[in-house]
C-alpha positions in Angstrom: 11.0 -23.1 -13.1 8.5 -20.6 -14.4 8.3 -19.8 -18.2 11.1 -17.3 -18.7 9.8 -16.5 -22.3 6.7 -14.6 -21.2 6.3 -11.2 -19.3 5.8 -11.7 -15.5 4.7 -8.9 -13.1 7.5 -7.6 -11.0 5.0 -6.7 -8.2 4.5 -10.2 -7.9 7.8 -11.8 -8.4 10.1 -9.0 -6.6 8.2 -6.6 -4.3 4.7 -7.5 -2.7 4.0 -9.9 0.1 2.3 -13.4 -0.3 -0.4 -12.2 1.9 -1.4 -9.4 -0.6 -0.8 -11.4 -3.5 -3.2 -14.1 -2.4 -6.0 -11.5 -1.7 -5.9 -10.7 -5.5 -5.3 -14.1 -6.6 -7.7 -16.2 -8.8 -8.2 -18.7 -6.0 -9.3 -16.1 -3.5 -11.5 -14.4 -6.2 -13.4 -17.7 -7.4 -13.6 -19.2 -3.9 -15.2 -15.8 -2.9 -17.6 -16.1 -5.7 -18.6 -19.6 -4.3 -18.9 -18.2 -0.8 -21.3 -15.5 -2.1 -23.5 -18.0 -3.9 -23.7 -19.9 -0.6 -24.6 -16.8 1.4 -27.2 -15.9 -1.2 -28.8 -19.4 -1.3 -28.8 -19.6 2.7 -30.4 -16.0 2.7 -32.9 -16.8 0.2 -34.0 -20.0 2.0 -34.1 -18.3 5.4 -36.5 -15.8 4.2 -39.0 -18.3 2.7 -37.9 -19.8 -0.7 -38.6 -23.3 0.6 -37.6 -25.1 -2.8 -33.9 -24.4 -1.7 -33.1 -27.4 0.5 -30.5 -27.8 3.2 -28.9 -30.6 1.3 -28.3 -28.3 -1.8 -26.6 -25.8 0.4 -24.6 -28.5 2.1 -23.4 -29.7 -1.2 -22.6 -26.1 -2.3 -20.4 -25.9 0.9 -18.7 -29.3 0.3 -17.3 -27.9 -2.9 -16.7 -24.3 -1.9 -12.9 -24.4 -2.1 -12.5 -27.0 -4.7 -12.5 -24.8 -7.8 -11.6 -26.7 -11.0 -9.7 -24.0 -12.9 -9.3 -26.1 -16.0 -12.9 -26.9 -16.4 -13.9 -23.2 -15.7 -11.3 -22.1 -18.5 -12.9 -24.5 -21.1 -16.4 -23.2 -20.2 -15.3 -19.6 -20.5 -13.7 -20.2 -23.9 -17.1 -21.6 -25.0 -19.4 -19.3 -23.4 -17.3 -16.2 -23.4 -18.7 -15.2 -19.9 -16.5 -15.8 -16.9 -19.4 -15.7 -14.3 -21.4 -18.2 -16.2 -18.3 -20.2 -16.9 -17.8 -20.6 -13.0 -21.6 -21.2 -12.5 -21.4 -24.2 -14.7 -18.2 -25.2 -13.1 -19.7 -25.3 -9.8 -22.8 -27.1 -11.0 -20.8 -29.6 -12.6 -19.6 -30.7 -8.9 -22.7 -29.9 -6.9 -25.1 -31.3 -9.2 -28.2 -31.4 -7.2 -27.7 -27.7 -6.2 -26.9 -26.6 -9.7 -30.4 -25.3 -10.3 -30.1 -22.8 -7.3 -26.7 -21.4 -8.0 -26.9 -17.7 -8.8 -30.6 -17.5 -8.2 -31.9 -14.0 -9.1 -28.5 -12.6 -9.3 -26.5 -10.8 -12.1 -22.9 -11.1 -12.7 -22.1 -8.0 -10.6 -23.5 -10.0 -7.7 -20.4 -12.0 -7.4 -17.9 -9.7 -9.6 -18.5 -6.3 -7.8 -19.2 -7.8 -4.2 -15.8 -9.9 -4.5 -14.1 -6.7 -5.6 -15.3 -4.9 -2.5 -14.2 -7.9 -0.3 -10.8 -7.7 -1.9 -10.6 -4.1 -1.3 -11.5 -4.5 2.4 -9.0 -7.4 3.0 -6.4 -5.4 1.1 -6.9 -2.3 3.4 -6.8 -4.5 6.4 -3.3 -5.6 5.5 -2.3 -2.0 4.6 -3.6 -1.0 8.1 -1.6 -3.5 10.0 1.5 -2.5 8.0 0.9 1.2 8.7 0.3 0.6 12.4 3.6 -1.4 12.6 5.5 1.4 10.7 3.8 4.1 12.8 5.1 2.4 16.1 8.5 2.1 14.6 8.5 5.8 13.6 7.3 6.9 17.1 10.1 5.1 18.7 12.8 6.8 16.5 11.2 10.0 17.0 11.4 9.7 20.7 14.9 8.3 20.7 16.3 11.3 18.9 13.7 14.0 20.2 16.5 16.0 21.6 19.4 15.5 18.8 19.7 18.9 17.3 20.0 19.1 13.6 20.0 21.6 10.9 16.5 22.6 9.6 16.3 23.4 6.1 13.9 25.7 4.0 14.5 25.4 0.1 17.4 23.0 1.2 19.2 26.0 2.7 20.3 25.9 6.3 17.7 27.4 8.5 17.0 27.5 12.3 17.8 24.2 14.1 15.3 21.4 14.7 15.9 17.9 16.1 16.1 14.5 14.3 13.1 13.3 16.2 11.1 16.5 15.5 11.7 16.0 11.9 10.6 12.4 12.1 7.3 13.6 13.6 6.7 15.3 10.2 6.9 12.1 8.3 4.6 10.6 11.2 2.3 13.3 10.7 1.7 12.6 7.0 1.2 8.9 7.9 -1.3 9.9 10.8 -3.5 11.7 8.3 -3.4 8.8 5.8 -4.2 6.3 8.6 -7.4 8.5 9.6 -8.3 8.4 6.0 -7.9 4.6 6.0 -10.0 4.3 9.0 -12.8 6.2 7.6 -12.7 4.2 4.3 -12.7 0.9 6.1 -15.7 2.2 8.2 -17.5 3.4 5.4 -16.9 0.8 2.7 -20.3 -0.3 1.5 -21.1 -3.7 0.2 -23.0 -3.7 -3.0 -25.5 -6.5 -1.9 -28.4 -8.0 -3.9 -29.6 -5.3 -6.3 -30.4 -7.3 -9.6 -29.5 -6.4 -13.1 -30.0 -2.7 -13.2 -30.2 -2.1 -9.5 -34.0 -2.5 -9.4 -34.3 -5.8 -7.8 -36.8 -6.9 -10.4 -35.6 -10.5 -10.4 -36.1 -10.6 -6.5 -39.5 -9.0 -6.8 -40.5 -12.0 -8.9 -39.0 -14.6 -6.4 -40.5 -12.9 -3.5 -43.9 -12.3 -5.0 -43.6 -8.5 -4.8 -42.6 -8.4 -1.1 -40.2 -5.4 -0.9 -39.6 -5.9 2.8 -38.3 -9.3 2.2 -36.0 -8.4 -0.6 -34.8 -5.7 1.5 -34.0 -8.0 4.3 -32.3 -10.3 1.9 -30.1 -7.4 0.9 -29.3 -6.8 4.7 -28.8 -10.6 5.4 -26.2 -11.1 2.5 -24.3 -8.0 3.5 -24.1 -9.2 7.0 -23.1 -12.8 5.9 -20.3 -11.2 3.9 -18.8 -9.3 6.9 -19.9 -5.9 6.1 -21.8 -3.5 8.3 -22.8 -1.2 5.6 -24.5 -1.6 2.2 -25.0 0.7 -0.7 -28.5 1.9 -0.4 -29.2 2.1 -4.2 -27.0 1.0 -7.2 -27.1 0.5 -10.9 -25.7 -2.7 -12.0 -22.3 -2.0 -10.1 -21.4 -0.6 -7.2 -20.5 3.0 -7.3 -17.1 3.3 -9.3 -16.5 6.5 -7.2 -15.4 4.0 -4.4 -12.5 2.9 -6.7 -11.6 6.5 -7.1 -11.5 6.9 -3.4 -9.6 3.8 -2.7 -7.0 4.6 -5.3 -6.7 8.2 -4.0 -6.2 6.8 -0.5 -3.4 4.4 -1.8 -2.0 7.4 -3.7 -1.9 9.4 -0.5 0.1 6.8 1.1 2.4 6.7 -1.8 2.9 10.4 -1.4 3.8 10.3 2.3 6.3 7.5 1.4 7.7 9.7 -1.5 8.1 12.7 0.8 10.1 10.6 3.4 12.5 9.1 0.8 13.2 12.7 -0.6 14.1 13.8 2.8 16.1 10.6 3.6 18.0 10.5 0.3 19.1 14.1 0.9 20.2 13.4 4.5 22.1 10.1 3.3 24.0 12.4 0.8 24.8 14.7 3.7 25.9 11.5 5.6 23.8 12.4 8.5 21.3 9.1 8.1 22.0 6.0 6.4 19.8 3.1 5.0 20.6 -0.3 6.5 23.6 -1.8 4.4 24.0 -5.4 4.2 27.4 -7.2 4.3 27.5 -8.3 0.8 25.6 -5.6 -0.7 26.9 -3.9 -3.8 26.3 -0.1 -4.2 27.5 0.3 -7.7 29.0 -2.0 -10.4 31.8 0.6 -11.1 32.4 2.6 -7.8 32.9 0.0 -5.2 32.8 2.5 -2.4 29.1 3.6 -2.8 26.4 3.0 -0.4 23.4 4.0 -2.6 20.0 4.7 -0.9 18.4 1.9 -2.9 15.5 1.1 -0.6 14.3 4.7 -0.6 14.9 4.9 -4.5 12.7 1.7 -4.7 10.0 3.2 -2.5 10.0 6.6 -4.9 9.6 4.6 -7.9 6.9 2.5 -6.6 5.1 5.6 -5.3 5.2 7.4 -8.5 3.5 4.4 -10.1 0.6 4.3 -7.4 0.3 8.2 -7.6 -0.2 7.8 -11.3 -2.6 5.0 -11.0 -5.0 7.2 -8.8 -6.0 9.0 -12.0 -7.4 5.7 -13.3 -10.1 5.5 -10.9 -11.0 9.2 -11.5 -11.3 8.6 -15.3 -13.3 5.3 -15.1 -15.8 6.7 -12.6 -16.2 10.0 -14.5 -16.8 8.2 -17.8 -19.4 5.8 -16.7 -22.8 5.7 -18.4 -26.1 5.4 -16.7 -26.5 2.0 -14.9 -23.1 0.6 -16.2 -20.8 0.4 -19.0 -18.0 -2.2 -19.3 -15.1 0.0 -20.2 -14.2 -0.2 -16.4 -13.6 -4.1 -16.3 -10.1 -4.3 -17.9 -9.0 -1.0 -16.0 -10.1 -2.3 -12.8 -8.3 -5.5 -13.1 -5.1 -3.6 -13.6 -5.4 -0.5 -11.3 -6.9 -1.8 -8.1 -4.9 -4.9 -7.6 -1.5 -3.3 -8.7 -1.9 -0.3 -6.4 -2.5 -2.4 -3.4 0.5 -4.7 -4.3 2.8 -1.6 -4.7 1.5 0.2 -1.4 2.1 -3.3 0.2 5.6 -3.3 -1.0 6.4 0.3 -0.3 5.3 -0.3 3.5 7.3 -3.3 3.8 10.6 -1.6 2.4 10.0 1.6 4.6 9.7 -0.4 7.8 12.9 -2.4 6.6 14.6 1.0 6.5 13.4 2.2 9.8 14.4 -1.3 11.5 18.1 -0.4 10.4 18.4 3.2 9.7 21.7 4.4 11.1 22.2 8.1 12.6 25.5 9.9 12.8 25.4 12.4 15.6 28.9 13.6 15.1 28.4 14.4 11.3 25.3 16.1 12.2 26.9 18.2 14.7 29.7 19.0 12.2 27.1 20.1 9.8 25.5 22.5 12.4 28.7 24.2 13.3 29.3 25.1 9.7 26.1 27.3 9.8 25.5 27.9 13.6 27.5 31.3 13.8 25.0 32.6 11.3 22.2 31.5 13.2 23.6 32.9 16.5 23.5 36.3 15.3 19.9 36.9 16.4 20.9 36.2 20.0 24.1 38.5 19.5 21.8 41.3 18.5 19.7 40.7 21.7 22.9 40.7 23.7 24.1 43.8 22.2 20.8 45.7 22.7 20.9 44.6 26.4 24.2 46.6 26.5 22.7 49.7 25.1 23.1 49.6 21.6 20.7 50.5 18.8 19.1 47.3 17.3 19.3 48.7 13.7 22.9 49.6 14.0 23.9 46.2 15.4 21.9 44.5 12.7 23.9 46.5 10.0 27.3 45.6 11.5 26.3 41.9 11.7 25.0 42.0 8.1 28.3 43.6 6.9 30.5 41.0 8.8 28.4 38.2 7.7 28.7 39.1 4.2 32.6 39.2 4.6 32.6 35.9 6.2 30.4 34.1 3.6 32.9 35.4 0.9 35.6 33.9 2.7 33.9 30.6 3.2 32.7 30.3 -0.5 36.0 31.6 -2.2 38.5 30.0 0.0 36.8 27.3 1.7 37.6 28.3 5.1 35.5 27.1 8.2 33.0 29.5 9.6 34.7 32.2 11.8 32.1 34.6 12.1 32.1 34.8 15.9 36.0 35.4 16.0 35.5 38.1 13.2 32.6 40.1 15.3 35.0 39.8 18.4 38.0 41.2 16.3 35.7 43.8 14.8 35.2 45.3 18.2 32.2 47.6 17.2 29.7 45.7 19.2 31.9 45.7 22.4 31.6 41.9 22.8 34.3 39.8 24.2 35.1 36.0 24.0 33.7 35.7 27.5 30.3 37.2 26.4 30.1 34.5 23.6 30.5 31.5 26.0 27.7 29.0 25.1 26.8 31.0 22.2 27.6 27.9 19.9 25.9 25.2 21.9 23.3 23.7 19.4 21.1 22.5 21.9 20.0 26.2 22.8 18.7 26.7 19.3 16.1 23.8 18.9 13.2 25.7 20.6 10.4 23.3 21.9 11.4 20.7 19.4 11.7 18.0 21.9 8.7 18.9 24.0 6.6 19.0 20.8 7.8 15.5 19.7 6.7 14.3 23.3 3.3 16.0 23.3 2.8 14.9 19.4 3.4 11.3 20.3 1.4 11.3 23.5 -1.8 13.0 22.4 -2.1 11.8 18.7 0.2 8.8 18.1 -0.1 6.6 21.3 -3.9 6.8 21.5 -4.1 5.0 18.0 -1.4 2.4 18.7 -3.2 1.8 22.0 -6.5 1.3 20.2 -5.2 -1.3 17.7 -2.2 -2.6 19.8 -3.4 -6.2 18.9 -2.9 -5.6 15.2 0.8 -4.5 15.4 2.8 -7.0 13.8 6.3 -7.8 15.1 7.4 -10.2 12.4 8.9 -8.6 9.3 8.4 -9.5 5.5 11.9 -10.3 4.0 12.9 -8.2 1.2 13.2 -10.3 -1.9 15.4 -8.2 -3.7 
């Protein structure tokens, strides 16, 4: 059992997936360091450094996954330098290769390049989760594309839309985030092999002043690490603007998720939609009848954390000095991994909601009918004008009758009988037969259904088709 007397990170113990936790784990980090040292040695040998032998490289490969964390901790305690601690630890195992480990490199070679690899791997996980969610949201939108529902502006009843069309608004925000994610992945630049202050001075010495060879080294190491692009110039570190951009992207995803949960929680209050609710789930410790939207609330809570974290990247980048300062280090160790872990959790929970969301069409229709007579007045005005009446006079009569009906509804809790009031008033000359079909909700949704179909066809399906092999059917189980 874990030590219960010290703080543990809830993102690790309650929310995020094992997959994302592994990417930002010490094991992944330090094994990646060793892969980068192997990449460097291989590239240096391939480009003419003959004193690096195949045997040394094979020895490095032999121990690449066998990181002795206890030995490394002892070295770090002694040396007060994490990279050199792991150089020495690796050298204790690969004794013959010890002298060529980290040759010509600075700490940022393993540290920064590993950060970028972790960011890339984290984005790929986020990408797969987003694709799966987008597919689920698409299916929901199409399923309910023609189901009328009240639209709201200012959370006041407005013209009707459909449940599916509203879902396309959530989906559109996800689309914008996904397009940004594609861009960030495509343009994520490896730091590569740049030396202590970015001048590659150590590599100039190693390759006897051959700039072309050093450029080739940079390209080769970048390719071995699985990147198609590298940063053309750098100081000691990769450009910290990258961290700001990545945190902004994660913040954008969190913003979209929060907007979704705002809408969903309001709709659950109206009893139109509902989160999945498990057989033994307790909504409230006091009120046994309650079915709280706890998944949406958890998403909104995590989203607030991610949104606030985006400021960290901006502050770190803005306050860097010259080729580097170390006041970024502790901040990066917190902000980048935890933002990824939180977004991972958000997408897992969001997908869980969409897998089990419940729609209540009869409640939705009942809510419509409370408001529809007011919305039907525009059609009544048109019908009266067709019969020869003055549009402005008709508008004033309906305004007057609407105010009277609103007063009755609010003061006495009466149902909406505006149509009966208009007929009984008689000034518009409309009879009951003239009003047939006036309160059919499907007549007031405009092109919502067609818009949903067009949006899915033109903007969503092409993405899902392009990445169909990355859509995951298996689901992460919610731990709490």
